[in-house]
C-alpha positions as CSV (number, residue, x, y, z in Angstrom):
1,X,104.0,88.1,118.6
2,X,104.0,91.8,119.3
3,X,105.8,91.3,122.7
4,X,108.4,89.0,121.1
5,X,109.0,91.5,118.3
6,X,109.4,94.3,120.8
7,X,112.0,92.3,122.8
8,X,113.8,91.5,119.5
9,X,114.0,95.2,118.4
10,X,114.9,96.4,121.9
11,X,117.7,93.9,122.3
12,X,119.1,94.2,118.8
13,X,119.2,97.9,118.3
14,X,118.0,100.1,121.2
15,X,121.1,99.8,123.4
16,X,123.2,101.0,120.5
17,X,121.0,104.0,120.1
18,X,121.1,104.7,123.9
19,X,124.8,104.6,124.0
20,X,125.3,106.9,121.0
21,X,127.5,109.9,121.7
22,X,127.6,112.9,119.5
23,X,130.3,112.3,116.8
24,X,133.6,114.0,117.4
25,X,133.6,117.5,116.1
26,X,129.8,117.8,116.1
27,X,127.4,119.7,118.3
28,X,124.2,118.1,119.8
29,X,122.3,119.6,116.9
30,X,124.6,117.9,114.3
31,X,126.4,121.2,113.4
32,X,130.2,121.4,113.2
33,X,131.7,122.5,116.5
34,X,134.0,125.5,116.6
35,X,137.0,123.2,116.5
36,X,136.0,121.6,113.2
37,X,135.2,124.9,111.4
38,X,138.9,125.6,111.2
39,X,139.2,123.0,108.4
40,X,136.8,122.8,105.5
41,X,134.3,119.9,105.6
42,X,133.9,117.4,102.9
43,X,130.8,119.2,101.7
44,X,132.5,122.6,101.7
45,X,135.4,121.2,99.7
46,X,133.1,119.8,97.1
47,X,131.1,123.0,96.9
48,X,134.3,125.1,96.6
49,X,135.6,122.8,93.8
50,X,132.2,122.9,92.0
51,X,131.9,126.7,92.2
52,X,135.5,127.2,91.0
53,X,134.9,125.4,87.7
54,X,133.7,127.3,84.6
55,X,130.1,126.5,83.8
56,X,131.1,124.7,80.6
57,X,133.2,122.3,82.7
58,X,130.6,121.4,85.4
59,X,130.4,117.7,84.4
60,X,129.2,114.9,86.7
61,X,131.6,112.5,88.3
62,X,129.5,109.5,87.1
63,X,127.4,109.8,84.0
64,X,124.4,107.4,83.9
65,X,121.4,107.0,81.5
66,X,117.9,107.4,82.8
67,X,116.0,107.3,79.5
68,X,116.1,103.5,79.3
69,X,115.5,100.4,81.4
70,X,118.3,98.5,83.1
71,X,118.4,94.8,83.5
72,X,119.6,93.4,86.9
73,X,123.3,93.1,85.9
74,X,123.3,96.7,84.6
75,X,121.6,98.1,87.7
76,X,124.1,96.3,89.9
77,X,127.0,97.4,87.7
78,X,125.9,101.1,87.9
79,X,125.5,100.7,91.7
80,X,129.1,99.4,91.9
81,X,130.3,102.3,89.8
82,X,128.7,104.8,92.1
83,X,130.1,103.0,95.1
84,X,133.6,103.2,93.6
85,X,133.2,106.9,92.9
86,X,131.9,107.7,96.3
87,X,133.3,105.1,98.7
88,X,133.0,107.3,101.8
89,X,129.2,107.6,101.5
90,X,128.1,104.5,99.7
91,X,128.1,100.8,100.7
92,X,126.8,98.1,98.3
93,X,125.2,95.2,100.1
94,X,122.9,92.3,99.4
95,X,119.7,91.7,101.4
96,X,119.8,88.0,100.3
97,X,119.2,85.9,97.3
98,X,116.1,85.6,95.1
99,X,114.6,82.2,94.2
100,X,116.7,82.2,91.1
101,X,119.9,82.9,93.0
102,X,120.2,86.6,92.1
103,X,121.4,89.2,94.6
104,X,118.7,91.5,96.1
105,X,121.2,94.4,95.9
106,X,120.9,97.5,98.1
107,X,122.9,100.6,98.7
108,X,123.5,102.2,102.0
109,X,123.8,106.0,101.7
110,X,125.4,107.6,104.8
111,X,127.9,110.2,105.8
112,X,130.1,108.4,108.5
113,X,131.4,111.8,109.7
114,X,128.0,112.5,111.3
115,X,127.6,109.0,112.8
116,X,126.8,105.5,111.8
117,X,123.8,104.8,109.6
118,X,122.1,102.7,112.3
119,X,122.1,105.7,114.7
120,X,120.2,108.0,112.4
121,X,116.6,108.1,111.2
122,X,116.7,106.1,108.0
123,X,114.6,106.1,104.8
124,X,114.0,102.7,103.2
125,X,113.3,102.9,99.4
126,X,112.5,99.9,97.3
127,X,111.1,99.1,93.9
128,X,110.2,96.4,91.4
129,X,108.7,93.9,93.8
130,X,106.4,93.2,90.8
131,X,108.7,92.1,88.0
132,X,107.0,94.1,85.2
133,X,107.0,97.4,87.3
134,X,110.5,98.3,86.2
135,X,110.7,102.1,86.3
136,X,111.0,102.2,90.1
137,X,114.4,100.6,89.7
138,X,115.5,103.6,87.7
139,X,114.2,106.0,90.3
140,X,116.2,104.2,93.0
141,X,119.4,104.4,90.9
142,X,118.6,108.1,90.1
143,X,118.2,108.8,93.8
144,X,121.6,107.3,94.7
145,X,123.2,109.2,91.8
146,X,121.5,112.5,92.6
147,X,122.3,112.5,96.3
148,X,126.0,111.9,95.5
149,X,126.4,114.2,92.6
150,X,124.8,117.1,94.4
151,X,126.2,116.6,97.9
152,X,128.1,119.7,98.7
153,X,126.5,121.6,95.8
154,X,122.9,121.8,97.0
155,X,122.4,122.7,100.6
156,X,119.2,120.6,101.2
157,X,120.8,117.5,99.6
158,X,123.9,118.0,101.7
159,X,121.9,118.3,104.9
160,X,119.8,115.2,104.1
161,X,122.9,113.1,103.5
162,X,124.5,114.4,106.7
163,X,121.3,114.0,108.9
164,X,119.7,110.9,107.5
165,X,120.6,107.4,106.2
166,X,119.1,105.8,103.1
167,X,118.7,102.1,102.3
168,X,117.8,101.8,98.6
169,X,116.8,98.6,96.9
170,X,116.3,99.1,93.1
171,X,114.7,95.6,92.6
172,X,113.2,93.4,95.2
173,X,112.3,90.9,92.5
174,X,115.4,90.5,90.3
175,X,114.0,87.2,88.8
176,X,110.9,89.0,87.6
177,X,112.8,92.0,86.4
178,X,115.1,90.0,84.2
179,X,112.2,87.9,82.9
180,X,110.4,91.1,81.9
181,X,113.6,92.6,80.4
182,X,114.8,89.6,78.4
183,X,111.7,87.5,78.0
184,X,109.0,88.3,75.5
185,X,106.5,89.6,78.0
186,X,103.4,87.9,79.2
187,X,102.8,87.8,83.0
188,X,106.0,89.1,84.4
189,X,104.5,90.5,87.6
190,X,105.2,87.4,89.7
191,X,108.4,86.1,91.2
192,X,109.7,82.7,90.1
193,X,109.0,80.3,92.9
194,X,107.1,77.5,90.9
195,X,103.3,77.5,91.4
196,X,100.6,75.3,89.9
197,X,98.3,78.0,88.6
198,X,95.8,75.7,86.8
199,X,95.6,73.0,89.4
200,X,96.8,70.1,87.2
201,X,99.6,69.1,89.5
202,X,102.2,70.5,87.1
203,X,104.2,73.6,87.8
204,X,104.9,76.4,85.3
205,X,104.3,74.1,82.3
206,X,102.2,76.3,80.1
207,X,103.5,79.8,79.9
208,X,103.3,82.3,77.0
209,X,105.7,81.6,74.1
210,X,107.0,83.9,71.4
211,X,106.2,81.6,68.4
212,X,107.1,84.1,65.7
213,X,110.3,85.3,67.4
214,X,109.7,89.0,67.3
215,X,110.2,89.5,71.0
216,X,106.6,90.2,71.9
217,X,103.8,88.1,73.3
218,X,100.9,88.9,71.0
219,X,97.3,87.9,70.5
220,X,96.1,85.1,68.3
221,X,93.0,85.6,66.1
222,X,91.4,83.4,63.5
223,X,89.5,84.7,60.5
224,X,86.1,83.0,60.3
225,X,83.9,85.1,58.1
226,X,80.4,85.5,59.5
227,X,81.0,83.0,62.3
228,X,83.1,85.0,64.7
229,X,82.6,86.9,68.0
230,X,84.6,90.0,67.1
231,X,84.9,92.5,64.3
232,X,87.2,95.3,63.3
233,X,86.3,98.6,64.9
234,X,85.1,101.5,62.9
235,X,87.2,103.8,65.1
236,X,90.5,102.0,64.1
237,X,90.7,98.8,62.1
238,X,93.6,97.6,64.3
239,X,91.1,97.3,67.3
240,X,89.0,94.2,67.6
241,X,85.7,94.8,69.3
242,X,83.0,92.3,70.5
243,X,79.9,92.2,68.2
244,X,76.6,93.1,69.8
245,X,74.2,90.3,70.9
246,X,72.4,88.7,67.9
247,X,75.1,89.6,65.4
248,X,78.2,87.8,64.2
249,X,81.7,88.9,63.4
250,X,84.6,87.7,61.3
251,X,87.1,86.9,63.9
252,X,87.5,84.7,67.1
253,X,90.2,85.5,69.6
254,X,92.3,82.4,70.7
255,X,94.2,84.0,73.5
256,X,97.9,85.0,73.9
257,X,100.6,83.7,71.7
258,X,101.7,80.2,72.7
259,X,100.8,76.5,72.5
260,X,98.5,74.5,74.7
261,X,101.1,72.1,76.3
262,X,98.8,70.4,78.8
263,X,95.8,69.9,76.6
264,X,93.4,71.9,78.8
265,X,92.2,74.1,76.0
266,X,94.0,77.1,77.4
267,X,97.2,78.9,76.3
268,X,99.7,80.6,78.6
269,X,97.8,80.0,81.8
270,X,100.6,78.5,83.8
271,X,103.8,80.5,83.3
272,X,106.7,81.2,85.7
273,X,105.5,81.8,89.3
274,X,102.0,82.9,89.4
275,X,101.6,84.8,92.7
276,X,101.8,88.3,94.0
277,X,105.0,89.0,96.0
278,X,103.4,92.0,97.7
279,X,100.8,89.8,99.4
280,X,103.3,87.7,101.4
281,X,104.1,90.0,104.4
282,X,102.9,89.2,107.9
283,X,100.6,92.2,108.5
284,X,97.0,91.2,107.8
285,X,98.2,88.2,105.7
286,X,95.2,86.1,104.4
287,X,95.2,82.7,102.7
288,X,94.8,82.3,99.0
289,X,91.0,81.9,99.0
290,X,90.8,85.4,100.5
291,X,93.8,87.1,98.9
292,X,94.9,85.6,95.6
293,X,98.6,85.1,95.2
294,X,99.4,85.2,98.9
295,X,101.3,81.8,98.9
296,X,100.9,79.3,101.8
297,X,102.2,81.4,104.7
298,X,103.7,84.8,105.4
299,X,107.3,85.3,104.4
300,X,107.4,82.1,102.4
301,X,109.0,83.9,99.5
302,X,112.8,84.5,99.8
303,X,112.4,88.0,98.5
304,X,109.8,89.0,101.1
305,X,111.8,87.3,103.8
306,X,114.9,89.2,102.9
307,X,113.1,92.6,103.0
308,X,111.5,91.7,106.4
309,X,114.8,90.5,107.9
310,X,116.5,93.7,106.8
311,X,113.8,96.0,108.3
312,X,113.8,94.1,111.6
313,X,117.6,94.4,111.8
314,X,117.3,98.2,111.1
315,X,114.6,99.5,113.5
316,X,116.0,103.0,112.9
317,X,114.0,103.1,109.6
318,X,111.4,105.7,110.0
319,X,110.2,106.1,106.5
320,X,109.4,103.7,103.7
321,X,108.6,104.2,100.0
322,X,107.8,101.3,97.7
323,X,107.6,102.1,94.0
324,X,104.9,100.3,91.8
325,X,103.1,101.1,88.6
326,X,100.8,102.4,87.3
327,X,98.0,104.9,87.7
328,X,99.6,108.0,89.1
329,X,98.8,107.5,92.8
330,X,100.4,108.2,96.2
331,X,99.0,105.4,98.4
332,X,98.9,104.8,102.1
333,X,97.5,101.9,104.1
334,X,95.3,100.5,105.5
335,X,95.2,98.0,102.7
336,X,91.9,96.5,103.9
337,X,88.8,98.2,105.3
338,X,88.6,95.6,108.1
339,X,91.9,97.0,109.6
340,X,90.2,100.3,110.5
341,X,91.4,103.8,110.0
342,X,94.6,105.0,111.6
343,X,94.6,107.2,114.7
344,X,94.0,110.9,113.8
345,X,97.5,111.9,114.9
346,X,98.9,109.5,112.2
347,X,96.5,110.4,109.5
348,X,97.4,114.1,109.9
349,X,101.0,113.2,109.1
350,X,100.1,111.1,106.1
351,X,97.6,113.7,104.8
352,X,100.2,116.5,104.9
353,X,102.8,114.3,103.1
354,X,100.2,113.2,100.5
355,X,98.9,116.7,99.8
356,X,102.5,117.9,99.3
357,X,103.0,114.9,97.0
358,X,100.1,116.0,94.8
359,X,101.9,119.3,94.2
360,X,105.2,117.7,93.5
361,X,103.7,115.0,91.2
362,X,101.2,116.4,88.7
363,X,98.4,113.9,87.8
364,X,99.1,111.9,91.0
365,X,96.3,111.5,93.6
366,X,96.8,110.8,97.3
367,X,94.5,107.9,98.2
368,X,94.0,105.1,100.8
369,X,94.8,101.7,99.3
370,X,91.6,99.9,100.1
371,X,89.2,102.7,99.2
372,X,91.1,104.4,96.4
373,X,92.7,101.3,94.6
374,X,91.6,97.9,95.8
375,X,91.9,95.7,98.9
376,X,95.4,94.4,99.7
377,X,96.1,91.9,102.5
378,X,99.7,91.2,103.4
379,X,101.3,94.2,101.7
380,X,104.6,95.8,102.7
381,X,103.0,99.2,103.6
382,X,100.8,97.5,106.2
383,X,103.8,95.6,107.5
384,X,105.8,98.7,107.7
385,X,103.2,100.9,109.4
386,X,101.4,98.4,111.7
387,X,104.2,96.1,112.8
388,X,107.3,98.2,112.5
389,X,106.1,101.7,113.2
390,X,107.3,103.1,109.9
391,X,105.5,105.8,107.9
392,X,105.0,103.8,104.7
393,X,103.8,105.0,101.3
394,X,103.5,103.4,97.9
395,X,103.7,105.4,94.7
396,X,102.0,104.0,91.6
397,X,104.3,105.4,89.0
398,X,103.1,106.9,85.7
399,X,99.7,107.9,84.6
400,X,98.3,107.5,81.1
401,X,96.9,111.0,81.5
402,X,100.4,112.2,81.0
403,X,100.3,111.3,77.3
404,X,98.1,114.3,76.7
405,X,98.7,116.9,79.3
406,X,97.2,120.3,78.4
407,X,93.7,121.4,79.4
408,X,92.9,121.8,75.7
409,X,93.8,118.2,74.9
410,X,91.9,116.9,77.9
411,X,88.8,118.7,76.5
412,X,89.4,117.1,73.1
413,X,89.5,113.7,74.7
414,X,85.9,114.2,75.8
415,X,84.8,114.1,72.1
416,X,84.2,110.4,71.2
417,X,85.1,111.2,67.6
418,X,88.4,112.8,68.5
419,X,91.6,111.1,67.2
420,X,92.8,111.2,70.9
421,X,89.6,109.9,72.4
422,X,90.4,107.4,75.2
423,X,89.5,104.4,73.0
424,X,92.1,105.3,70.3
425,X,94.5,107.6,72.3
426,X,97.2,104.9,72.6
427,X,97.2,104.3,68.9
428,X,97.6,108.0,68.2
429,X,100.5,108.3,70.6
430,X,102.1,105.2,69.1
431,X,101.7,106.5,65.6
432,X,102.8,110.1,66.0
433,X,105.2,110.1,69.0
434,X,106.6,106.6,69.0
435,X,106.5,106.5,65.1
436,X,104.7,103.1,65.1
437,X,107.4,101.3,67.1
438,X,105.2,100.2,70.0
439,X,102.5,98.2,68.2
440,X,102.9,95.0,66.2
441,X,101.0,94.3,63.0
442,X,98.8,91.3,62.4
443,X,100.6,88.7,60.4
444,X,99.6,85.2,59.1
445,X,101.1,82.3,61.0
446,X,100.6,78.5,60.7
447,X,99.9,77.5,64.3
448,X,100.6,73.8,65.1
449,X,97.2,73.4,66.9
450,X,95.0,76.1,65.5
451,X,96.1,76.0,61.8
452,X,96.3,79.2,59.9
453,X,95.8,82.2,62.2
454,X,97.0,85.8,62.6
455,X,99.4,86.8,65.3
456,X,99.8,90.5,66.3
457,X,97.8,93.4,67.5
458,X,99.8,93.9,70.7
459,X,101.5,96.8,72.3
460,X,105.0,96.0,73.4
461,X,105.7,95.3,77.0
462,X,107.2,98.8,77.6
463,X,104.0,100.6,76.5
464,X,101.2,101.7,78.7
465,X,102.3,100.8,82.3
466,X,105.7,102.1,81.7
467,X,106.4,105.7,80.5
468,X,107.9,106.4,77.2
469,X,111.7,106.5,77.5
470,X,111.9,110.2,76.6
471,X,109.6,111.0,79.6
472,X,111.2,108.9,82.2
473,X,113.8,111.3,83.6
474,X,111.1,113.7,84.7
475,X,109.3,110.7,86.4
476,X,112.6,109.8,88.1
477,X,113.3,113.3,89.4
478,X,109.7,114.2,90.6
479,X,109.3,110.9,92.4
480,X,112.7,111.2,94.0
481,X,112.0,114.7,95.1
482,X,108.8,113.6,96.8
483,X,110.5,110.7,98.5
484,X,113.3,113.0,99.7
485,X,110.6,115.3,101.1
486,X,109.2,112.4,103.0
487,X,112.7,111.6,104.3
488,X,113.2,115.2,105.4
489,X,110.0,115.1,107.4
490,X,111.0,112.0,109.4
491,X,111.5,112.8,113.1
492,X,114.7,114.6,114.1
493,X,115.2,115.1,117.8
494,X,117.6,117.8,119.1
495,X,118.3,119.3,122.5
496,X,117.5,123.0,122.3
497,X,118.1,125.8,124.7
498,X,118.8,125.1,128.4
499,X,118.5,127.2,131.5
500,X,120.1,126.7,135.0
501,X,119.0,128.5,138.2
502,X,121.1,128.2,141.3
503,X,118.9,127.7,144.4
504,X,121.6,127.4,147.1
505,X,122.5,124.5,149.3
506,X,123.8,122.6,146.2
507,X,120.4,122.6,144.6
508,X,119.7,123.7,141.0
509,X,116.7,124.0,138.8
510,X,117.5,122.9,135.2
511,X,115.2,123.4,132.2
512,X,115.9,121.6,128.9
513,X,114.1,122.1,125.6
514,X,113.5,118.8,123.7
515,X,112.8,119.6,120.0
516,X,111.4,117.7,117.1
517,X,111.2,120.2,114.3
518,X,109.9,117.7,111.7
519,X,106.4,116.6,110.8
520,X,106.6,113.0,112.0
521,X,106.5,112.0,115.6
522,X,109.2,109.8,117.0
523,X,106.6,107.1,117.6
524,X,103.4,106.7,115.5
525,X,100.2,106.5,117.5
526,X,99.4,103.1,115.9
527,X,102.9,101.9,116.8
528,X,102.3,103.0,120.4
529,X,99.0,101.1,120.4
530,X,100.6,98.0,119.1
531,X,103.7,98.3,121.3
532,X,106.0,97.6,118.4
533,X,108.5,100.5,118.9
534,X,110.4,100.9,122.2
535,X,109.7,104.1,124.2
536,X,112.0,107.1,123.9
537,X,114.3,107.5,126.8
538,X,115.4,110.8,128.4
539,X,118.5,110.5,130.6
540,X,120.5,112.9,132.8
541,X,124.0,111.7,133.8
542,X,126.6,113.4,136.0
543,X,129.0,112.3,138.7
544,X,127.5,112.7,142.1
545,X,124.4,114.4,140.8
546,X,121.0,113.4,142.2
547,X,117.7,114.1,140.5
548,X,115.2,115.0,143.2
549,X,112.2,115.8,141.0
550,X,111.3,116.2,137.3
551,X,108.3,117.3,135.4
552,X,107.0,118.9,132.2
553,X,106.4,122.7,132.0
554,X,105.0,124.8,129.2
555,X,108.2,126.9,128.9
556,X,111.4,127.6,130.8
557,X,110.5,131.3,130.6
558,X,107.0,130.9,132.2
559,X,107.1,130.1,136.0
560,X,104.6,127.4,136.6
561,X,104.0,124.2,138.6
562,X,105.6,121.3,136.7
563,X,103.5,118.4,135.8
564,X,105.4,115.7,137.7
565,X,106.8,112.7,136.1
566,X,105.7,109.7,138.2
567,X,108.6,107.3,137.6
568,X,111.0,105.7,140.1
569,X,114.3,106.5,138.4
570,X,114.1,110.2,137.3
571,X,117.6,110.0,135.8
572,X,116.1,107.6,133.2
573,X,112.7,108.9,132.2
574,X,110.6,106.7,129.8
575,X,108.7,108.7,127.3
576,X,106.2,106.0,126.3
577,X,104.4,107.7,123.4
578,X,107.4,109.5,122.0
579,X,107.7,113.1,121.0
580,X,105.2,114.7,118.6
581,X,106.2,116.3,115.4
582,X,106.9,120.1,115.1
583,X,106.9,120.4,118.9
584,X,109.2,121.6,121.6
585,X,108.6,120.1,125.1
586,X,110.4,121.4,128.2
587,X,111.5,119.3,131.1
588,X,112.3,120.8,134.4
589,X,114.7,119.1,136.8
590,X,115.5,119.8,140.5
591,X,118.9,118.4,141.0
592,X,121.4,118.2,143.8
593,X,125.1,118.3,143.0
594,X,127.4,120.3,140.8
595,X,129.7,120.0,137.7
596,X,128.8,118.9,134.2
597,X,125.7,116.8,133.5
598,X,124.8,115.3,130.2
599,X,121.2,115.1,128.9
600,X,120.5,112.6,126.2
601,X,117.2,112.0,124.4
602,X,117.4,108.5,122.8
603,X,114.8,107.8,120.2
604,X,114.9,104.7,118.0
605,X,113.5,106.6,115.0
606,X,114.3,110.2,115.9
607,X,118.0,110.0,116.7
608,X,119.9,110.3,120.0
609,X,121.1,113.9,120.6
610,X,122.8,114.9,123.8
611,X,124.0,118.1,125.4
612,X,126.3,118.8,128.4
613,X,125.2,121.4,130.9
614,X,127.4,122.9,133.7
615,X,126.0,123.2,137.2
616,X,127.9,125.9,139.1
């Protein structure tokens, strides 16, 4: 499989990368050449216009709301609005269709003046593969908006848009998102491919139902004085707690709101779908008896297949972020202990990104998935890292610790009698910050099967795993900032200083610095082990020029014996393990001939800079 994938990637994309020339008007390092500095760039024009406005008039081109949740049509409409406002930089596409026929919409962010998106290191950002994990969709939309609104105004943003490409997918699971947004709640994590959850040969026949029509899936309890299993808590009468062994309570819990349609004594056990979309990727996929919700075979789900096809078609993707919720975590693979730890060179890269993330994102912890969260087989981060050679991270958005943030309040929470003790903290937050809006009251209801019961006692679907709306813009900005940091540390190859020494007799020594000034290598060590990323390629081309020898030296300024490169064609040097991060390597050529020669370093994930050197 690895060999076939390597051939696919090489044939589909690498020739284009090898053939890439520096865009007109740009130097090998991606800076404007002298000819282009005569006219202001797009970024300079934007900056000049922005600076010229009085502060009271510095309004945004597109005004969007990030203190609420968008359904699928609203997300796509806002994406179209941004595309219309910034047609040069944005291209709206669809990765494919969901099971329900909805577009899996994506935005390509790229500055065509600095080259096509497929020739640049690219950052793939996705969200909402789990239908109820909605806030990642807003982060994706915010990221598109922020990049565009601040291009030409903030230097780092301008540089990122010029040097990188971004592929941004606000909702991988549009069926699940709309079910969460417009349905009453219940299990909205799944996609909507029908599944027989309760093994009765019926599919999706017994899902939760909003019997009282208040838009919330609540609990059902029945009052049975002295015969129940639960009682009202002394900490807060709205909480039902199990009674100790040997005692009886006044209530029995009958499950979630709904009707037992298939007569199995259970309510709401077979709703739409019933699987985990993030267990259907090929890397370390396991069958259902090992990994629940994995479906019958890898990429069975149309949503997972669409993501996989896109990533295979864009091997220039060097970084991946998938937004989930909740818990406040920055997660990296491996997803399962049996996979084994990554090579030290790779873990050093991940660890530096993760430690920086903990500074950018208060309350977030950097963890390995299997040891810090739970075991995951067939997840997209394993697929990205192990099979595609992409630095892949997953942020678990939002932490309930952020309800009460100061050290003093954290200390108060240690007191079990405190009104913000963990057991009652959500009720306090609901009462005094949400003004009671997020919790439903218990009300009498005549159930067609259970008789007179009470329905209620449930927090609304947007409480707990999703931040309060008034706190969401900070979540959007901090997570975007971390992901843009990750994008900025993707590999970026450039050709640095060169040196030419004339030896006589038509012979020249040529030294060329090859520079990767970013944290990530052009090829991860695990990717090199798995042979899933084509080697980098260093070429020297010139009419009538012959390369007699080539080797690596410590520096062009330190005379030393070159470590010879033992390859047949020294005009096309294969660099099998890529170029490390934050490293300059110097190649020394002995060439025969004269005139201009062009040196190109073609890297699938690090770009393909080139530079022309004159031999005279």
